[in-house]
N, C-alpha and C positions, 0 to 999 in steps of 0.2 A: 872357621877360626881354629887352626890346628895347634895353637899354643895351650889348649886346654888339656889338663890331664884326666885320667879316668874318673877320679873322684869328682872333679868339677863337672864333667859330662853327666855323671850320675845325679849329681845335685840338680842340674838343669832339667834332666829328664823327670825328676820328682816334682819340680816346680811346674813343668808343663802338664804333667798328670793332674796336679792339683788344680790348675787354671781350667783345664778341660772339664774336670768334675764339677767345679763351681759354675762354670758356664752352663753346663747341662741342667744343674739344679735350678739356677736362676731362671733359665728359660722355662723350665717346668712350672716354677712358681708363677711366672708371668702368664702362663696359659691357664692357671687355676684361679688367679684373683680377678675379681670383678671390677674393682676400683680402677678407673683409667690412669690416675697418677701413679698408683703402685705397679700397675701393669707396665707402664712406661719405664719406671724406675728399674724394675727387674730386667726388662729387655735391654735397657742401656748397660746395665751391670754385666749382663750375660755377654753382650757384644765386646765390652771392654776386656773381660776375662779371656775371651777367645782371641782378641788382638794380642794380649800379652803372651799367651801361649804360642801364637805364631811368631812373635818377635824372639822369644826364647828359642824356638825351633831353628831359627835362622843362625843362631849362635853355634849350633851343632855341626 
């Protein structure tokens, strides 16, 4: 999408970075927790954060 200006591109990059960080943290939490429901919740949240990062990357 070439209509984005540099400020918008930088904002998207910051969001991508945040989603990747959140995905990593949630995945780590999933690996540490023993309760199956919480483990699944963290895995799903991690996956969704990674998906959002990928969608934003497509805008760049």
